[in-house]
C-alpha positions in Angstrom: 3.6 -66.5 -7.8 6.6 -67.8 -8.9 8.7 -66.1 -11.9 7.6 -67.6 -15.7 9.2 -70.6 -16.3 8.6 -72.5 -19.3 10.8 -75.5 -19.3 10.7 -78.1 -16.8 13.4 -81.5 -16.3 12.4 -84.6 -15.1 15.2 -85.5 -12.6 14.9 -89.0 -13.3 15.9 -89.3 -16.8 17.1 -85.4 -17.4 14.5 -85.3 -20.2 13.3 -81.2 -20.8 9.8 -80.6 -21.6 8.4 -77.3 -22.8 5.4 -76.3 -20.6 4.1 -73.6 -22.9 5.0 -72.3 -26.5 3.8 -69.0 -27.8 1.2 -70.9 -29.5 0.0 -73.0 -26.4 -3.0 -70.4 -26.1 -4.1 -70.9 -29.6 -3.5 -74.8 -29.7 -5.7 -75.2 -26.3 -8.3 -73.0 -28.2 -8.2 -74.8 -31.4 -7.7 -78.7 -30.0 -9.0 -78.6 -26.5 -8.9 -81.9 -25.0 -6.4 -83.2 -27.3 -3.8 -80.3 -26.4 -3.7 -81.8 -22.8 -3.8 -85.5 -23.7 -0.6 -84.9 -26.0 1.0 -83.1 -23.0 0.3 -86.0 -20.6 -2.2 -84.3 -18.3 -5.0 -86.7 -18.5 -7.4 -85.0 -15.6 -7.5 -81.7 -17.4 -8.1 -83.5 -20.7 -11.3 -85.1 -19.5 -12.3 -82.1 -17.5 -11.9 -79.9 -20.6 -13.8 -82.5 -22.4 -16.7 -82.4 -20.2 -16.9 -78.8 -20.0 -16.8 -78.7 -23.8 -19.6 -80.8 -23.9 -21.6 -79.4 -21.4 -21.3 -75.4 -22.7 -21.5 -76.7 -26.1 -17.8 -75.7 -27.0 -17.7 -72.1 -24.9 -15.7 -73.1 -22.4 -12.8 -73.6 -25.3 -12.7 -69.9 -25.5 -12.0 -69.7 -21.8 -10.1 -72.5 -20.9 -7.0 -71.5 -22.7 -6.4 -68.6 -20.3 -5.1 -70.7 -17.8 -3.2 -73.1 -20.0 0.2 -71.8 -18.2 -0.6 -72.2 -15.1 -2.4 -75.6 -15.6 0.9 -77.1 -17.3 3.2 -75.5 -14.6 1.2 -77.2 -11.7 1.1 -80.2 -13.4 4.8 -80.5 -13.9 5.5 -79.1 -10.5 3.2 -81.7 -8.7 5.0 -84.9 -10.6 8.4 -83.8 -9.2 9.8 -81.9 -12.3 12.4 -79.2 -11.7 12.3 -75.7 -13.4 15.0 -74.9 -15.6 
């Protein structure tokens, strides 16, 4: 596992995005799919919405535990560089 990195830079335009904040866990828990939609992670936004509907919202209590890993992998796969 890599070290804890919370900022990623887009090499194309040098834009720096924060992957997680201290409140990411709570934001993901409260807003669920909207949190991932605002981060641009459409795949997890849809997946979170489907899980939320299937489990009557219980998945919104479990899904946030992986929010850091999900965001980190999302930026790394898109070619962003850890700052």
